[in-house]
C-alpha positions in Angstrom: -14.6 -18.7 13.0 -11.2 -20.1 13.9 -8.6 -18.3 16.0 -5.8 -16.5 14.2 -2.6 -18.4 13.6 -0.7 -15.2 12.9 -1.4 -11.5 13.3 0.6 -8.6 11.9 -0.1 -4.9 12.3 -2.7 -5.0 9.6 -3.5 -8.6 8.9 -4.9 -11.7 10.6 -4.2 -15.2 9.2 -6.4 -18.1 10.2 -7.3 -21.6 9.0 -9.9 -21.5 6.3 -13.3 -23.3 6.8 -16.0 -24.2 4.4 -17.6 -20.9 5.2 -14.8 -19.3 3.2 -15.7 -21.0 0.0 -17.5 -18.0 -1.5 -14.5 -15.7 -1.1 -12.1 -18.4 -2.3 -14.2 -19.2 -5.3 -14.2 -15.5 -6.2 -10.5 -15.2 -5.7 -9.6 -18.3 -7.8 -12.0 -17.2 -10.6 -10.3 -13.8 -10.9 -8.3 -13.7 -14.2 -5.9 -11.1 -12.8 -5.1 -13.2 -9.7 -4.8 -16.4 -11.7 -2.8 -15.1 -14.6 0.2 -17.2 -13.7 -1.8 -20.4 -13.1 -2.9 -22.7 -15.9 -6.5 -21.4 -15.7 -9.1 -19.8 -13.4 -11.0 -22.2 -11.2 -14.7 -23.0 -11.3 -16.6 -23.0 -8.0 -16.3 -26.8 -8.0 -12.5 -26.6 -8.5 -12.4 -24.0 -5.7 -14.3 -26.4 -3.4 -11.8 -29.1 -4.2 -8.9 -26.6 -3.6 -10.4 -25.7 -0.2 -10.8 -29.4 0.6 -7.1 -30.0 -0.1 -6.2 -27.0 2.1 -8.3 -28.4 5.0 -6.7 -31.8 4.5 -3.3 -30.2 4.8 -4.1 -28.7 8.1 -4.8 -32.2 9.4 -1.7 -33.8 7.7 0.9 -31.1 8.2 -0.5 -28.6 10.7 -0.4 -25.8 8.2 -1.3 -24.8 4.6 -2.8 -21.7 3.1 -4.5 -19.5 5.7 -7.2 -16.9 5.0 -5.6 -13.4 5.1 -8.0 -10.7 6.4 -7.7 -7.1 7.3 -7.6 -6.9 11.1 -9.5 -3.5 11.2 -12.6 -4.8 9.2 -12.3 -8.6 9.0 -12.5 -8.3 5.2 -10.7 -11.3 3.5 -8.0 -10.2 1.1 -6.3 -13.4 0.1 -4.7 -16.6 1.1 -1.1 -16.8 2.5 0.6 -19.7 4.2 3.1 -22.5 4.5 2.5 -25.5 2.2 4.6 -28.7 2.1 5.5 -29.2 -1.6 7.3 -32.1 -3.2 9.9 -30.4 -5.5 12.7 -32.3 -7.3 12.2 -35.4 -5.1 12.3 -33.4 -1.8 9.5 -32.2 0.5 10.0 -28.5 1.1 8.0 -25.9 3.1 6.8 -23.3 0.6 5.7 -19.8 1.5 2.7 -19.1 -0.8 0.8 -15.9 -1.2 -2.2 -14.9 -3.3 -3.7 -11.5 -2.7 -7.0 -10.4 -4.3 -6.3 -7.8 -7.0 -8.0 -4.8 -5.4 -5.5 -5.1 -2.5 -2.3 -5.3 -4.7 0.6 -2.9 -4.2 -0.3 -2.1 -0.6 2.4 -4.3 1.0 0.0 -7.0 2.2 1.9 -9.9 0.5 5.2 -8.8 2.0 3.7 -8.3 5.4 2.0 -11.7 5.4 4.9 -13.6 3.8 7.3 -12.1 6.4 5.1 -13.3 9.2 4.9 -16.8 7.6 8.7 -16.9 7.2 9.2 -16.0 10.9 6.6 -18.5 11.9 8.2 -21.3 9.9 11.6 -20.6 11.4 10.8 -19.6 15.0 7.6 -21.6 15.8 7.9 -24.6 13.5 11.7 -24.8 13.5 12.0 -25.3 9.8 15.6 -25.2 8.5 14.6 -23.6 5.2 11.7 -22.2 3.2 11.1 -21.9 -0.5 8.7 -20.1 -2.8 7.9 -21.5 -6.3 7.4 -18.7 -8.7 6.8 -18.6 -12.5 9.6 -16.8 -14.3 7.2 -14.2 -15.7 5.7 -13.4 -12.2 7.9 -10.4 -11.4 5.6 -9.1 -8.5 5.8 -12.4 -6.7 9.6 -12.5 -7.2 9.9 -9.1 -5.7 8.0 -10.3 -2.6 10.3 -13.3 -2.3 13.4 -11.1 -2.6 12.0 -8.6 -0.1 11.6 -11.2 2.6 15.2 -12.3 2.1 14.9 -15.2 -0.4 17.3 -15.7 -3.3 16.7 -17.4 -6.6 18.3 -20.8 -6.4 17.4 -22.7 -9.6 14.8 -23.2 -12.3 12.7 -26.4 -12.1 9.8 -28.0 -13.8 6.9 -28.3 -11.3 3.3 -29.2 -12.2 4.1 -29.1 -15.9 5.5 -25.5 -15.9 8.8 -23.8 -15.3 9.2 -22.3 -11.8 12.0 -20.5 -10.2 12.8 -21.9 -6.7 13.5 -19.0 -4.3 14.9 -20.2 -1.0 16.0 -18.9 2.4 17.8 -20.8 5.1 17.0 -20.2 8.8 19.4 -17.7 10.2 22.1 -19.3 12.4 21.5 -18.9 16.1 24.3 -17.0 17.8 26.5 -19.2 19.9 27.4 -18.4 23.5 31.0 -17.7 22.3 29.8 -15.2 19.7 27.5 -13.3 22.1 30.1 -13.1 24.9 27.8 -15.2 27.2 29.6 -17.8 29.1 
C-alpha cells in the first residue's frame, strides 16, 4: 500500500495501485455513480482507466487518488487533481467520484477542499477547475462549496460541460500585513 498523499479528519487519499482494480471496477460499473458519464465501464475499461491514472502519476505527479475512510481503510471513491486539456489549454482539474452508499455525507466536499489546498499550497498551481455536466447539480454544489464559480460552458469529450474555476488566493504583501 502506498503512503497517503493527503489526509483529512475522516479521509485518506493515496495513489492507486493495481490492487485497487476490484474497487475501481465496481465503482465505474455502478449506474448511479456513472449517470453523468457516457456509460458504465466494463472491468477491462476500468483496467484501462486505472492504467491511465497510474501513467498520470508518472507524467504529472498527480491524478485521481483512492479516497478511503481513515477509521476503517474502506475505499469510498476517487478524488484528485488531473491535468485536462480544455479549449486548447492544460488546466488542473479537481475531480471527485464518491461511491453511492457514501453520498450526502460531506466526503466529496472534504476531499475536494483538501485537493484544492494541495494544488495551491503544495503544487503552487495558480488556478484549478472542475468540469461538470450541466445536469450534475450535486457536483456543482461541491464545486461552489469549495469556492469555485461557473465560468463558461464548453464542449469537452463530445459533451457539454460547465467549467467551474477558482484562482489561488493572493498572498498578502508585507505592506498589507504591516510587516516591514
